[in-house]
Backbone as CSV, one residue per row, in Angstrom:
resi,resn,N_x,N_y,N_z,CA_x,CA_y,CA_z,C_x,C_y,C_z
1,MET,231.740,-249.044,87.419,231.089,-248.925,88.510,229.678,-249.762,88.608
2,THR,229.373,-250.658,89.287,228.121,-250.969,89.463,226.866,-250.352,90.080
3,LEU,225.880,-250.355,89.448,224.792,-249.664,90.176,223.848,-250.391,90.970
4,LEU,223.317,-249.988,91.983,222.563,-250.712,92.737,221.208,-250.735,92.745
5,PRO,220.151,-251.437,92.485,218.744,-251.112,92.593,218.305,-250.376,93.358
6,SER,217.332,-249.227,93.348,216.706,-248.261,94.250,215.780,-249.364,94.878
7,PHE,215.446,-249.110,96.117,214.410,-249.798,96.629,213.872,-249.058,97.652
8,LYS,212.576,-248.975,98.606,212.254,-248.294,100.093,211.673,-249.457,100.558
9,PRO,211.993,-249.585,101.852,212.063,-250.588,102.833,210.459,-250.639,103.231
10,MET,210.069,-251.752,103.357,208.484,-251.700,103.818,208.515,-251.458,104.838
11,GLY,207.385,-250.765,105.107,206.742,-250.353,106.671,207.634,-248.716,107.379
12,PHE,208.070,-248.421,106.417,208.636,-247.027,106.544,208.292,-246.057,105.879
13,LEU,208.019,-244.630,106.325,207.561,-243.645,105.425,208.561,-242.478,105.644
14,ALA,209.237,-241.936,104.450,209.982,-240.851,104.625,209.225,-239.710,104.753
15,LEU,209.944,-238.754,105.779,209.536,-237.299,105.947,210.037,-236.391,105.592
16,ALA,209.611,-235.170,105.138,210.505,-234.286,104.577,211.600,-233.662,105.412
17,SER,211.512,-234.020,106.713,212.969,-233.442,107.519,214.054,-234.866,107.420
18,GLY,213.650,-235.828,106.978,214.652,-237.132,106.486,214.465,-238.013,107.804
19,VAL,213.392,-237.791,108.719,213.390,-238.866,109.955,212.451,-239.976,109.314
20,ALA,212.739,-241.019,109.598,211.818,-242.187,109.322,210.978,-242.340,110.406
21,VAL,209.464,-242.739,110.117,208.772,-243.192,111.118,208.103,-244.577,110.663
22,LEU,208.004,-245.496,111.451,207.376,-246.468,111.297,205.816,-246.429,111.192
23,ALA,205.427,-247.142,109.998,203.849,-246.926,109.756,203.421,-248.407,110.145
24,HIS,202.420,-248.340,111.040,201.971,-249.477,111.367,200.762,-249.965,110.678
25,THR,200.270,-251.055,110.196,199.168,-251.526,109.748,198.227,-252.085,110.513
26,LEU,196.911,-251.160,110.403,196.057,-251.772,111.642,195.557,-252.987,111.202
27,PRO,195.040,-253.783,112.000,194.407,-254.973,112.059,192.965,-254.607,111.355
28,ALA,192.560,-255.757,110.743,191.177,-255.775,110.156,190.113,-255.158,111.106
29,HIS,190.096,-255.827,112.310,189.074,-255.683,113.300,189.121,-254.449,113.829
30,ALA,190.335,-253.658,113.822,190.546,-252.332,114.442,189.728,-251.352,113.625
31,GLN,189.540,-251.557,112.246,189.042,-250.897,111.365,187.500,-250.997,111.538
32,ASP,186.967,-251.555,111.941,185.631,-251.698,112.085,184.908,-250.440,112.670
33,ASN,184.055,-249.860,112.279,183.429,-248.493,112.673,182.465,-248.834,113.500
34,THR,182.091,-249.898,114.207,181.104,-250.388,115.153,181.219,-249.861,115.969
35,GLU,180.422,-248.664,116.818,180.533,-248.415,118.255,180.276,-249.399,119.233
36,PRO,181.111,-249.425,120.307,180.893,-250.521,121.468,179.714,-249.919,122.498
37,TYR,178.708,-249.222,121.878,177.768,-248.353,122.861,176.431,-248.950,122.308
38,THR,175.587,-249.071,123.332,174.015,-249.206,123.108,173.529,-247.699,123.020
39,ARG,172.572,-247.881,122.019,171.758,-246.318,122.028,170.474,-246.361,122.576
40,LEU,170.033,-245.329,123.125,169.008,-245.641,123.811,168.193,-244.174,123.577
41,GLU,166.713,-244.179,123.154,166.176,-242.872,122.856,165.136,-242.665,124.066
42,ILE,165.594,-241.690,124.541,164.493,-241.257,125.827,163.809,-239.834,125.514
43,HIS,162.696,-239.783,126.403,161.635,-238.387,125.975,161.383,-238.249,127.285
44,ALA,161.145,-236.972,127.677,161.023,-236.291,128.967,160.100,-234.940,128.940
45,THR,159.403,-234.803,129.656,158.551,-233.190,129.574,158.361,-232.594,130.923
46,GLY,158.828,-231.393,130.743,158.976,-230.517,131.979,157.699,-229.122,131.898
47,THR,157.160,-229.130,132.928,156.254,-228.412,132.711,156.171,-227.345,134.292
48,THR,155.563,-225.994,134.065,155.662,-225.034,134.928,154.252,-224.242,135.038
49,GLU,153.807,-223.801,136.289,152.571,-223.079,136.028,152.712,-221.807,136.645
50,ALA,151.900,-220.652,136.129,152.055,-219.517,136.711,150.879,-218.735,136.299
51,ALA,150.228,-217.739,137.071,149.136,-217.064,136.637,149.678,-215.900,135.270
52,PRO,148.691,-215.669,134.292,149.105,-215.037,133.440,149.235,-213.464,133.667
53,ASP,149.936,-212.616,132.958,150.223,-211.549,133.376,149.885,-210.414,132.189
54,LYS,149.246,-210.892,131.480,148.761,-209.776,130.402,147.278,-210.232,130.143
55,LEU,146.217,-208.808,130.222,144.887,-208.987,129.749,144.409,-208.009,128.586
56,SER,143.946,-208.516,127.681,143.515,-208.144,126.404,142.119,-208.049,126.275
57,ALA,141.586,-206.848,125.781,140.254,-206.824,125.717,140.094,-206.117,123.762
58,ARG,139.080,-207.038,123.435,139.037,-206.734,121.878,137.502,-206.136,121.652
59,PHE,137.458,-204.849,121.070,136.086,-204.086,120.595,135.776,-203.676,119.318
60,ARG,134.640,-203.597,118.826,134.286,-203.182,117.746,133.450,-202.098,117.619
61,ALA,133.807,-200.780,117.009,133.236,-199.803,117.161,132.355,-199.827,115.544
62,GLU,130.961,-199.771,115.652,129.883,-199.656,114.276,129.118,-198.626,114.420
63,SER,128.928,-198.234,113.023,127.876,-197.212,112.620,126.935,-197.689,111.498
64,GLN,125.933,-197.422,111.599,124.941,-197.526,110.230,124.341,-196.228,109.853
65,ASN,124.257,-195.947,108.460,123.890,-194.548,108.011,123.485,-195.006,106.687
66,ARG,122.725,-194.289,106.090,122.503,-193.936,104.687,123.466,-193.568,103.964
67,ASN,124.212,-192.786,104.305,125.297,-191.980,103.837,126.753,-192.794,104.339
68,ALA,127.807,-193.277,103.182,128.675,-193.939,104.118,129.886,-193.024,104.606
69,ALA,129.718,-191.657,104.346,130.581,-190.708,104.724,130.203,-190.734,106.227
70,SER,128.800,-190.602,106.536,128.368,-190.167,107.877,128.847,-191.304,108.737
71,ALA,128.599,-192.541,108.118,129.145,-193.869,109.029,130.347,-193.834,109.268
72,GLN,131.034,-193.507,108.467,132.517,-193.394,108.757,132.825,-192.358,109.703
73,GLY,132.074,-191.299,109.596,132.587,-190.110,110.318,132.402,-190.887,112.117
74,ASP,131.197,-191.192,112.283,130.959,-191.810,113.706,131.667,-192.786,113.931
75,VAL,132.370,-193.490,113.136,133.162,-194.725,113.743,134.345,-193.609,113.851
76,ASN,134.954,-193.137,113.107,136.214,-192.521,113.573,136.240,-191.514,114.802
77,ALA,134.955,-191.157,114.950,134.858,-190.548,116.197,134.689,-191.257,117.556
78,VAL,134.309,-192.366,117.247,134.264,-193.154,118.639,135.523,-194.061,118.690
79,VAL,136.319,-194.031,117.699,137.437,-194.544,117.986,138.644,-193.776,118.364
80,LYS,138.491,-192.573,118.011,139.635,-191.329,118.396,139.102,-190.978,120.032
81,LYS,137.890,-191.327,120.480,137.507,-190.757,121.814,138.227,-192.148,122.747
82,ALA,137.822,-193.471,122.019,138.242,-194.510,122.956,139.769,-194.451,123.019
83,THR,140.560,-194.178,121.851,141.883,-194.116,122.001,142.375,-192.903,122.922
84,ASP,141.960,-192.080,122.945,142.245,-191.012,123.744,141.963,-191.447,125.676
85,GLU,140.848,-191.754,125.698,140.841,-192.542,126.964,141.670,-193.233,127.569
86,ALA,142.209,-194.461,126.579,143.102,-195.304,126.841,144.404,-194.794,127.080
87,ALA,144.983,-193.669,126.384,146.531,-192.914,126.399,146.386,-192.361,127.551
88,ARG,145.881,-191.991,128.646,145.855,-191.598,129.743,146.512,-192.438,130.649
89,ASN,146.259,-193.935,130.513,146.955,-194.559,131.337,148.396,-195.181,130.695
90,THR,149.406,-195.311,130.985,150.541,-195.558,130.316,150.769,-197.260,130.343
91,ASP,150.021,-197.681,130.962,149.937,-199.169,131.272,149.151,-199.727,130.009
92,ILE,148.344,-199.253,129.471,147.381,-199.836,128.567,148.186,-199.661,127.197
93,LYS,148.095,-200.816,126.350,148.881,-200.713,125.032,147.538,-200.707,124.073
94,THR,147.271,-199.764,123.109,146.255,-199.911,122.114,146.822,-200.132,120.853
95,ALA,145.821,-200.879,120.198,146.067,-201.324,118.614,144.765,-200.914,118.067
96,VAL,144.794,-200.117,116.952,143.566,-200.020,115.943,143.708,-200.734,114.678
97,LEU,143.059,-201.795,114.748,143.109,-202.910,113.560,141.990,-202.587,112.388
98,GLN,141.373,-203.740,111.958,140.665,-203.667,110.896,139.685,-202.796,110.556
99,TYR,139.376,-202.180,109.663,138.468,-201.189,109.470,137.509,-201.493,108.029
100,SER,136.190,-201.709,108.073,135.360,-201.971,106.983,134.150,-200.951,106.760
101,VAL,134.079,-200.822,105.767,132.621,-200.435,105.071,132.275,-201.071,104.024
102,TYR,130.743,-201.235,104.246,129.983,-202.146,103.274,128.937,-201.671,103.284
103,GLU,128.046,-201.812,102.023,126.727,-201.309,101.738,125.511,-202.627,101.937
104,THR,124.431,-202.237,102.420,123.573,-203.401,102.608,122.420,-202.682,101.737
105,GLN,121.619,-203.899,101.097,120.490,-203.345,100.244,119.383,-204.410,100.485
106,PRO,118.378,-203.950,101.613,117.440,-204.998,102.194,116.317,-204.854,100.886
107,GLU,115.498,-206.198,100.869,114.495,-206.291,100.081,113.630,-205.193,100.142
108,LYS,113.305,-204.678,101.541,112.334,-203.446,101.667,112.838,-202.259,102.392
109,GLY,112.668,-201.259,102.019,113.268,-200.232,102.406,114.763,-199.781,101.570
110,ARG,115.367,-198.569,102.169,116.451,-197.879,101.513,117.758,-198.509,101.760
111,PRO,118.842,-198.721,100.896,120.200,-199.177,101.330,120.431,-198.466,102.254
112,TYR,121.835,-198.912,103.079,122.331,-197.981,104.115,123.662,-199.009,104.000
113,TRP,124.664,-197.955,104.684,125.918,-198.306,104.795,126.748,-198.748,106.135
114,THR,127.341,-199.582,106.567,127.917,-200.114,107.570,129.500,-199.677,108.011
115,ALA,129.670,-199.103,108.557,131.135,-198.869,108.987,131.854,-199.237,110.361
116,SER,132.619,-200.106,110.163,133.057,-200.646,111.522,134.582,-200.772,111.770
117,GLN,135.283,-201.001,113.205,136.773,-200.780,113.282,136.977,-201.668,114.350
118,THR,137.973,-202.408,114.451,138.224,-203.215,115.493,139.482,-202.768,116.486
119,LEU,139.087,-202.722,117.638,140.319,-201.976,118.753,140.872,-202.987,119.655
120,SER,141.946,-202.965,119.616,142.540,-203.912,121.048,143.395,-203.311,122.051
121,PHE,142.688,-203.567,123.111,143.746,-203.102,124.021,144.143,-204.149,125.197
122,SER,145.432,-203.962,125.526,146.136,-205.046,126.299,146.861,-203.994,127.696
123,ALA,146.781,-204.967,128.941,147.472,-204.201,130.267,148.070,-205.199,130.704
124,THR,148.969,-204.967,131.741,149.417,-206.059,132.714,148.868,-206.492,133.929
125,ASP,147.597,-205.721,134.013,146.381,-206.665,134.858,145.332,-206.234,134.392
126,GLY,144.224,-206.197,135.337,143.045,-205.879,135.233,142.512,-204.705,135.747
127,LYS,143.464,-204.138,136.581,142.963,-202.993,137.496,142.874,-201.938,136.792
128,SER,143.754,-201.431,135.500,143.520,-200.175,134.692,142.597,-200.786,133.566
129,LEU,142.583,-201.839,132.877,141.958,-202.411,131.793,140.292,-202.497,132.150
130,LEU,140.186,-203.323,133.043,138.564,-203.650,133.099,137.731,-202.139,133.506
131,PRO,138.033,-201.132,133.963,137.171,-199.828,134.082,137.314,-199.343,132.626
132,LEU,138.161,-199.420,132.151,138.099,-198.628,130.960,137.372,-199.476,129.877
133,ALA,137.443,-200.871,130.209,136.311,-201.877,128.909,134.817,-201.390,129.829
134,GLY,134.653,-201.142,130.960,133.187,-200.647,131.099,132.862,-199.462,130.775
135,GLN,133.851,-198.608,130.546,133.559,-196.960,129.903,133.322,-197.475,128.600
136,LEU,134.035,-197.801,127.751,133.917,-198.120,126.378,132.457,-198.877,125.899
137,GLN,132.106,-199.963,126.906,130.941,-200.370,126.839,129.670,-199.337,126.559
138,ALA,129.730,-198.919,127.878,128.747,-197.649,128.127,128.655,-196.686,127.099
139,GLN,129.792,-196.515,126.300,129.969,-195.467,125.027,129.313,-196.039,123.654
140,GLY,128.991,-197.513,124.005,128.592,-198.262,122.708,129.170,-198.814,121.881
141,LEU,130.565,-198.945,122.346,131.508,-200.088,121.615,131.249,-201.380,122.076
142,ILE,131.505,-202.516,121.446,130.821,-203.756,121.472,132.042,-204.553,122.086
143,LEU,132.122,-205.119,123.098,133.089,-206.157,123.561,133.073,-207.422,123.033
144,GLU,133.807,-207.898,122.036,133.673,-209.054,121.405,134.910,-209.877,122.231
145,GLY,135.824,-209.797,123.022,136.574,-210.866,123.591,137.255,-209.948,124.655
146,LEU,137.427,-210.697,125.776,138.156,-210.382,126.842,139.146,-211.665,127.261
147,GLU,140.157,-211.632,127.441,141.322,-212.931,127.603,142.720,-212.510,128.207
148,TRP,142.962,-213.642,129.145,144.231,-213.727,129.771,145.312,-214.344,129.100
149,SER,146.466,-213.924,129.191,147.839,-214.615,128.281,149.052,-214.518,129.210
150,LEU,149.902,-215.075,128.452,151.443,-214.737,129.322,152.249,-213.783,128.098
151,SER,152.907,-212.946,128.686,153.544,-211.962,127.973,154.616,-212.823,127.436
152,ASP,155.436,-212.436,126.257,156.311,-213.120,125.588,157.481,-213.022,126.751
153,GLU,157.651,-212.038,127.499,158.917,-212.179,128.585,158.722,-213.244,129.834
154,LYS,157.340,-213.323,130.226,157.296,-214.305,131.142,157.168,-215.692,130.708
155,ARG,156.793,-215.746,129.312,156.683,-217.094,129.064,157.861,-217.743,128.641
156,GLN,158.837,-217.094,128.384,159.872,-217.392,127.704,160.934,-217.384,129.352
157,SER,160.743,-217.074,130.429,161.372,-217.251,131.711,160.534,-218.610,132.165
158,LEU,159.449,-219.003,131.793,158.720,-220.064,132.371,159.194,-221.259,131.707
159,PHE,159.433,-220.977,130.325,159.736,-222.283,129.476,161.340,-222.573,129.791
160,LEU,162.059,-221.644,130.018,163.464,-222.035,130.723,163.519,-222.766,131.880
161,ASP,162.387,-222.829,132.833,162.224,-223.348,133.926,161.664,-224.737,133.571
162,ALA,160.851,-225.124,132.572,160.266,-226.038,132.047,161.411,-226.944,131.438
163,GLU,162.275,-226.549,130.772,163.621,-226.994,130.070,164.317,-228.005,131.212
164,LYS,165.014,-227.117,132.288,165.313,-227.549,133.065,164.757,-228.695,134.047
165,LYS,163.485,-228.785,134.200,163.030,-229.865,134.828,162.769,-231.072,133.753
166,ALA,162.924,-230.555,132.501,162.868,-231.958,131.590,164.118,-232.578,131.268
167,ILE,164.993,-231.839,131.385,166.702,-232.284,131.586,166.635,-232.932,132.776
168,THR,166.590,-232.534,134.015,166.689,-233.348,134.964,165.944,-234.726,135.048
169,GLU,164.572,-234.783,134.379,163.891,-236.092,134.146,164.714,-236.990,133.073
170,LEU,165.119,-236.286,132.018,166.127,-237.116,131.186,167.079,-237.759,131.649
171,LYS,168.014,-237.262,132.482,169.125,-237.520,133.301,168.690,-238.720,134.234
172,LYS,167.734,-238.813,134.912,167.049,-239.628,135.862,166.509,-241.010,135.186
173,GLN,165.882,-240.480,133.830,165.558,-241.820,133.115,166.784,-242.556,132.509
174,ALA,167.622,-241.930,132.234,168.858,-242.500,131.247,169.469,-243.101,132.471
175,ASP,169.771,-242.655,133.322,170.726,-243.728,134.552,169.566,-244.874,135.204
176,THR,168.592,-244.496,135.096,167.816,-245.703,136.062,167.776,-247.100,134.878
177,LEU,167.491,-246.246,133.618,167.515,-247.676,132.147,168.852,-248.393,132.530
178,ALA,169.772,-247.535,132.324,171.214,-248.131,132.015,171.427,-249.073,132.986
179,GLN,171.197,-248.866,134.399,171.476,-249.536,135.801,170.566,-250.946,135.484
180,SER,169.212,-250.736,134.834,168.335,-252.147,134.637,168.999,-252.748,133.781
181,LEU,169.854,-252.237,132.759,170.449,-253.192,131.560,171.976,-253.242,131.769
182,GLY,172.521,-253.327,133.159,173.692,-253.386,133.559,174.658,-252.782,132.992
183,LEU,174.144,-251.464,132.472,175.260,-250.644,131.699,175.448,-249.223,132.466
184,ARG,175.981,-248.147,131.954,176.012,-246.998,132.676,176.155,-246.280,131.302
185,VAL,175.746,-244.855,131.797,175.676,-243.660,130.971,177.297,-243.256,130.074
186,ALA,177.428,-243.258,129.088,178.470,-242.765,128.526,178.522,-241.313,128.278
187,ARG,177.502,-240.729,127.390,177.191,-239.489,127.015,175.753,-239.388,126.478
188,PHE,175.338,-238.095,126.295,174.120,-237.829,125.670,174.920,-237.268,124.369
189,VAL,174.355,-237.489,123.080,174.783,-237.463,122.145,173.992,-236.354,120.997
190,GLN,172.439,-236.315,121.337,171.825,-235.499,120.856,170.725,-235.056,121.688
191,ILE,170.252,-233.920,121.652,168.736,-233.503,122.469,168.223,-232.470,121.799
192,SER,166.790,-232.906,121.672,165.956,-232.029,120.875,165.259,-231.180,121.559
193,VAL,164.362,-229.836,121.191,163.666,-229.301,122.086,162.108,-228.863,121.468
194,SER,161.314,-229.129,122.086,159.593,-228.533,121.748,159.175,-228.070,122.542
195,ASP,158.289,-226.938,121.896,157.182,-226.283,122.883,155.840,-226.218,122.325
196,GLN,155.513,-227.224,121.500,154.448,-227.278,120.657,152.925,-227.000,121.559
197,GLU,153.394,-227.123,122.938,152.071,-227.250,123.565,152.014,-225.695,124.145
198,TYR,152.333,-224.804,123.224,152.573,-223.364,123.779,150.915,-222.859,124.282
199,PRO,150.705,-222.261,125.369,149.504,-221.935,126.150,148.765,-220.851,125.486
200,ARG,147.820,-221.151,124.942,146.631,-220.148,124.250,146.131,-219.156,125.115
201,PRO,145.819,-217.876,124.616,145.138,-217.205,125.579,143.885,-217.984,126.192
202,MET,143.447,-217.437,127.094,142.204,-217.955,127.911,141.039,-216.840,127.691
203,PRO,140.049,-217.338,126.642,139.090,-216.444,126.652,137.821,-216.270,127.909
204,ILE,137.445,-215.414,127.910,136.429,-215.244,129.079,135.110,-215.137,128.504
205,MET,134.012,-215.881,128.657,132.993,-215.999,128.160,131.818,-214.662,128.748
206,LEU,131.519,-214.165,127.703,130.727,-212.821,127.854,129.403,-213.061,127.478
207,ARG,128.784,-212.183,128.101,127.228,-211.823,127.573,127.050,-211.113,126.475
208,ALA,126.219,-211.582,125.433,126.161,-210.258,124.284,125.333,-209.449,124.819
209,ALA,125.555,-208.126,124.518,125.046,-207.047,124.712,124.990,-205.778,123.698
210,VAL,123.652,-205.208,123.394,123.149,-204.490,122.657,123.901,-203.060,122.984
211,ALA,123.730,-201.888,122.269,123.995,-200.798,122.605,123.378,-200.254,123.792
212,GLY,121.987,-200.417,123.643,121.176,-199.962,124.911,121.310,-200.528,126.077
213,VAL,121.454,-201.716,126.234,121.670,-202.535,127.256,123.120,-201.996,128.004
214,ALA,124.232,-201.713,127.035,125.148,-201.321,127.475,125.383,-199.785,128.221
215,ASN,124.630,-198.626,127.369,123.969,-197.935,128.088,123.417,-197.554,129.411
216,ASP,122.714,-198.494,129.615,121.855,-198.754,130.877,122.617,-199.147,131.760
217,ALA,123.980,-199.898,131.542,124.912,-200.283,132.494,126.262,-199.330,132.674
218,ALA,126.018,-198.253,132.682,126.986,-197.536,132.557,127.814,-197.371,133.911
219,GLY,128.773,-197.397,133.742,130.046,-197.414,135.054,129.988,-198.908,135.415
220,ALA,129.421,-199.941,135.099,129.756,-201.315,135.263,130.884,-201.717,134.557
221,SER,131.695,-202.359,134.943,133.046,-203.315,134.255,132.903,-204.781,134.269
222,PRO,133.338,-205.277,133.242,133.213,-206.794,133.147,134.477,-207.098,134.180
223,SER,134.096,-208.306,134.447,135.041,-208.947,135.339,135.852,-210.368,135.125
224,SER,136.888,-210.572,135.527,137.694,-211.534,134.973,138.474,-212.321,136.062
225,THR,138.916,-213.688,135.999,139.815,-214.235,136.917,141.136,-214.467,136.346
226,ALA,142.191,-214.379,136.703,143.606,-214.765,136.013,143.818,-215.886,136.378
227,GLU,143.252,-217.388,135.844,143.802,-218.743,136.221,145.033,-219.022,135.772
228,ALA,145.810,-219.842,136.260,146.990,-220.207,136.013,147.021,-220.731,134.769
229,GLN,148.142,-220.606,133.931,148.538,-221.301,132.939,149.932,-222.251,132.926
230,THR,149.810,-223.064,132.029,150.970,-224.200,132.115,151.830,-223.918,130.667
231,VAL,153.216,-224.045,131.136,153.948,-224.091,129.734,154.777,-225.356,129.973
232,ARG,154.868,-226.138,128.986,155.516,-227.521,128.753,156.878,-227.413,127.770
233,ALA,157.774,-228.196,128.076,159.052,-228.105,127.304,159.215,-229.632,127.236
234,ASP,159.047,-230.125,125.654,159.301,-231.658,125.662,160.656,-231.692,124.888
235,LEU,161.257,-232.900,125.388,162.742,-232.972,125.159,162.818,-234.389,124.842
236,ARG,163.746,-234.625,123.720,164.049,-235.805,123.077,165.483,-236.109,122.893
237,ALA,165.895,-237.144,123.347,167.417,-237.490,123.382,167.891,-238.869,123.081
238,THR,169.162,-239.031,122.640,169.988,-239.829,122.160,171.096,-240.379,123.189
239,VAL,171.014,-241.349,123.832,171.907,-241.465,124.920,172.907,-242.893,124.542
240,LEU,174.218,-242.404,124.773,175.019,-243.758,124.436,175.252,-244.593,125.891
241,LEU,175.072,-245.537,125.967,175.283,-246.733,126.909,176.556,-247.669,126.873
242,GLU,177.395,-247.776,127.985,178.519,-248.493,127.439,178.588,-249.935,129.005
243,PRO,179.411,-250.561,128.779,179.700,-251.647,129.794,180.165,-251.115,131.123
């Protein structure tokens, strides 16, 4: 018996099921990965404005005494009274912050101790916080700062609006440039978002006041104006244009 040489026909692939499928060889130009697109890099910014909804006041309680314990006791008493008064209004949030005690040795006279502590109060508006600020000033606390800002919730809502405006501007730019080039937009392949222009709190300038002046102005409250703040959303995109 004559054995025929085994061979595999060119252009066929054998599958496990026994069915043969024709394998086509792609031409060299079809294997070229070059995209038939024109890439376009564009940038747009969306902005939105709103009045701030958070007022913050920063105070410092301070006492000096030749005895360290006495200086600290005075500060502790002032801080407790201030926080108790703030607690009567549920809209006011209190934060008791840095505490420091240090000794001063003057060239003349006896050394003395200084104790101080920083407090922060915040509220959704000035109707409750400003009267409290006036009371604390009258009690001898030093008002170091008063500023308006956006709460995290409101800022996030405003940022989403700014993003929508920026996206609308991106689409407009892409369509306009594509038409100018005699092309059309195929799709957006990449979009990056940045909010580096985060609105910082707006400080309110205050006149320096010593305890004596504050006591003379008992009952007077500081005033402030909540000026609108701007939230920005910066978007960068890569767009594919086609004929």
